[in-house]
N, C-alpha and C positions, 0 to 999 in steps of 0.2 A: 559467863561466856565460853570459859574452859569446860566449866563442868557441864554446860551444856553439850559442848563439844563431844565431849568424853560419853555422854549418855546416849548420844545421836551412834557413836561411833559402837557403840555396845551393843545400840540393838541392831544395825548393819553387820555386825558377827555373827548375834542370834540368829540374824533370817538367813546370812550364808549356810551357815551349821544346818540349819532345817532345812533348805534346800539341798545342801549335799547329802543330808539324811535321806531324803526324799530320792536321791538320784540312784544312791546305790541300795536304796530297801528291795528285796526279792519281787518280784511282781509275780502274781499268779498263774502259773502256768510253767513258771521256770523251776528248775531242781532246787533252787536255793528257798523258793517259797517252801517247798514239802521238805526239804531237811529241818525248816525254822518251826513250820508246824506240827512235827513230831517233838522239839524240842519243847516248844509254846506246853503244849499236852502231857508233858512229863512221860511220852514212851520213849524208852532207849532205844539207840540205832547203831548197827553197825556199818561200815564204809568200806568198798575197797576202791582204789583210786589209782590211774596213772599217774607216772612223776609229775607229769606237766599240769594234774588237777583238771582236766578237760573231761575224760572220760571217767565216770563213777558210779556208783552203784550201793544204794540205800538199802537195807538190810533190818529186819525189824523180829529180831529174837523170839518175841512172847507172841508171835503171830507164826510160830511152825519156821523160823527162820525164813519168811516170806521176802522176796525181793519186791519193795513197794514201789520203789521206780528207779530209773537211771537215766543217763544223758550224754551227750557228745559234747557238750558246749561248757562244764564247768558249771557255776553256781546260777550265771545268767543262761543257761542254754534252756533246752527246751526239756519238761520232763513227760518220759514216755507213758507212766502206768496210770492207770485208770485209781484215786482213790477216792474215799467215801467220806470227806472232809465233815457233810454235818453228823452222820453215824456216830463217826470217832470223838467227835468234839460233845456230844451229850454225855459219853465216860458210859451208857448203861452197857449191861452184858444180856444179851437175850439168850435162853435156856434152848433154844431152838439153834438160832443161826446167827452168827454176828459179820453181816457182809461190810468187812473192813476196807476191800477191794485190797490193788495189789497188781503188778507186774505178773509176778510168777508164786504161785500160791502151790504150795506140797498137799494132796489128799491123796486118800486111798480108794479104789475100785473094787467090786461097782457100786452103785448108785443105788439101783433097785434090783428085783429080781430076788430069788431064794437063797443068794449068799449076801446080798445088802448088807452094807455096815451102817444104813442111814435109817434102819426101821429095823424093829424088835419083832420077835417072834410071834407069828398070828395076827400081827397089827395088818390092815388093810393099806395099802402103799397108796397113799394120796396124801395131800401138803400138809394136812392137819396131824398125821403121823409123821410126818419126815423128821429129822432131827439130824443135826451135823454132829458127829461125836467129838467129845472136848479135846481129844488129842488134834483134829486137825481145824480145830476153831479156837479153844481159848488158852490150851495148854502151850507154854513156852518149850522151844527147842533149846538143849543148853550146848554152850560155848565147848567145844572141845579146844581146838587151837587157831592161832590166826596168824598168817604168814603176810608176804609183803604181798602176792596176787590173789590170796586163798585165803579162806574160812572154813571150817569144817565145824557140823553141830550134829547132836543126836537127840535119841530119844529111844524110851523103852516102854513098853505098855501091853495090857491086854485089851481085846475087841470081843465081843460077841456078835456073830453073823444072824442073820433074819431065820436060819435053820437050827440055830441055837449051838453052832461049833463056838469053841473058845479058841482063841489063836493068839500067841504070845508072840509079840514083833520087836524085830529091834530096827530102827532106821538110822543110816548114818544120810548127811546131807553135807557136799562138798558144793560150794560157791567159788570160782574163779574166774578171774580176767585175762582173756588173751590178747598178746600183740598182734600189731597188722600183720605181720609175716606169718603168725599162725593161722590167723583167720584168712589171709588168704589160700594158704595151703589147704586148710579144711574145707572152703566153699569153693575152690578151685577157680577164682577170681580175684585179678590185682585190683588194690583197692589205693586209686590215685590220692595224693594230697590232697587236692582239690575237693577230695569227699571227706565231711566229719562221719567217724564210724566208733563204734564199742561193740564188743562181741564177749560174753559171758557163758560160761556154761555151768550149770548144775548137774551133780552126778548123786544119785538119789538111788542108796541100797535098801534092801528088803533083806531082812535076815529072819530064819526062822529059829525063835529062841524056844519054843516049844519041846516037847516028848514026842511028838506025832508028827506024820509027813501031811503036808499039805495037797490037797487033792481033788479032783473032780467031783468025789462023792461029800467031800465036807467043805468045797469052796475053795478057792483059791484070791488072796490078793495080788492088785496090779498098782504099780505107782500112775498116779495120774497127777499132771500140771497142767494146772489152769492159767495162761496168760492173758490179763485184763488191760485193755487198752479206752482209748479215748476214740468215739466215733465220730465220721465228718461225712456229710455229703458228696465227698469225692475221693472215700476209700474205698478200695475192693481188697476183700481176701483172694486168694488165688492160689490153686495148690495141682502141681503136675501130676497126671496118675499113669499107672503103666497100662499101654493101650492095647498090650497082649494079655493082660488079663478078663478070663471070660465070664467072670461072677459079678455082681453090682458093682457099678464104679463109685457112687454116691448115694448114701442115706439119707434122705430128707425127710422119715416118717415120724421125726421127735415130736414136734409140736403140728403136726400136718403137712402134707406136702407144701412145698416154698415154691411159688409163683416163679413162672419163665421170667418176669422180669426183674427176677431179683437171685437167680441162680441158672446160669448158662454150664453146660458140658461140652467143648468144642475143641477139636484139634488136639489132644492130650493135656488139657488144661482146663480146671474147674475155677467160674469167675463166682464169687457169691458176693452179692451187695451190702455196704456196711455203712448204715446211715444213724442208726441207732432208732430207728423211727418203726419196726416191724418185726416181731420177737418171732426166731426162727434160728432154728439149729439144724447143721447137717455134720456128715461122719464120713470116713473112709474107711473101708475096711481095710486089713491089713496086705489083703492081694494086690490092692487097687494103688494106695499110698507107696510112694516112691521114698520116703524117710524124710519130705522137705515139703515145706508149704511157706507164705508169706502174705504179708499186706503192703499197698501201695496207698499213699495218699498223694495224689497228683498234685492237686494246687500248694500243697506244704512242703511237697519235694523230699517226703520220708518213707524210706522203703526198709520193711523189715522181713529178716529172711529167719526161720525157724528150721534147725535139722535134730533128728533124734538119732539115737542108733537102733536102726531097722534091724530087727535080728534073723539070720538065716534061718531056713525051712518054712514050717507052717504051723508054728506054736498057737495057743489058744488065747483067746483075748475075751475079758469079761464084757458080759452085755450090759450095759446100766440102765438097759429099758426099767420102768416102775411097774410091776404086778406082775403077775404069769406070762412066764417065758417056755417056748419052745426048745431053746437051748441056751442056757447061762453062759456060753463058752462062745458066741458068734459075734462077739464086738466089735467096735470101729480102732482103731489105731490112733486117728486123727481126729480133731472135732474143730467147729467153727460156731460160734453162736452171737447174734445179733439180736441186740437185746431193744424191747419195746413194751408197748402195753400188753398188759395183761388180758384177762378175761372183764376182770374189775375196773381197768381201766389205769391203775397205777404202773408205775414205771422206777424200778429201782436204782438206774443208773442215770441216764443211757450209758452205757459201755457196749464193747465187743470181745469177744474172747479167744484166743486159739489155743488148743488143747492138744496135747501128746498123752497118749499112755503106753504104760511097758505091755508085755503078755503077763499072761496070770501066771500067779509065781509057783509053780510045782516045785515045792521045796522039801528036801529031807532035813530033820531037825541038824542045825548047824549051818546049814546052805545058803547062799545068797544070793539076790538076782540085784542087776544093776542097771539104772537108768537113766542114760545121758543126753540132756539136752542143749541144744547151744541157740544161745538168742542174738543174732545180727542186727544194729539199729544202723540205718545208712541215712546222713542227709548231704543231700547234692543237686545237681542240676538235672535235670531228665535224661539228659543226652549219656551223662557218666554213671548214673544208676540204671539205664536201660543196658549198658554194656557189664554189669555188674550180674545184671538178673540174668540178662542170656548165658554169659558164663557159668553161672552158679547153677542155675535151674532150667536154663533152656526157655526161660518165658519171657513174651515181646511185652517190655511195658506199653509200647503205644496200643496193643488190644486187652491190656487190662484198663488204661484210661478210657479208652474209648465204650467200652463194654456195656456201661447202665448211663450213657449220656442221653 
């Protein structure tokens, strides 16, 4: 009888242990799940976190020091970045492009035109010939140093553009966490304790390591940062624009004109519907952009604000359109993309992107260009987030939430 009781006790303890294990196991959609996913697949990561462990950033050096995801809620918190789990798990390497996903990745512009990095000289600029250079796709960035709240990576390489000009380029990429006080000062908005928040910057430096200047005649690279997230039926991208600007406010010619039930320009704000069901892209020319934009998921109570160091004056921006161009330096400073079915019906994600670009780097040998982007994630009540959005960028979240209902 005693043996039977001991046996039953062992079974009960085993069941209790399994239940406890299931309870603590990270669910898909959480930061802890994503952290475990990369560990399980043998992919090394670096992490920055606040002392309380709630605000965290996960970085993959092998993916060009890419910020894969982040959270405001610790291991059990919401994971913000879109990650292509299925593709990563396959472990295959495509010679054309490896869509790993990630919350913020480093690329160089332009994508198309006479100075493209994605097409060889003389090639037709179509998808069959499009190829992401390895330095933006499969080559790792080297860690230089890590401090309590920041980490620095670097890379040196050569690239040849579509006009046959060879560039020797150095890149330094620093990723750093900001505290609430720094964040509030940067965005001009007080963040109450009732709102979960995370703000980080990436400081991206281009260096001309060659012997010749980068000019309009040879082509000039630009920093291109692409931030990829998960779409929902209640998410809207918004961007305030300069109402004194007399040129094009928003460029929606990338994949054909965006219909009016998905793109609205009204009262100094651009609204773009994000649901992952209709492939469309928009851009703000540098004269239209005010240097910030964001997205709001009204149902989830998640507000993302993105701010970049908009330079003074009227510098040139590279034109990313594929094929012949009237002006290779008439590009956009800010872009947003909503994923959806292509002409063949396939969908890569779905995901959505918010992108910023630096001006074209007109650099003499040894000179540098620095492009800084701040990403702020906020989770809280509609009322709290509305106050922050109004103070930070003059946008009414009531109008954002109601725009595409």
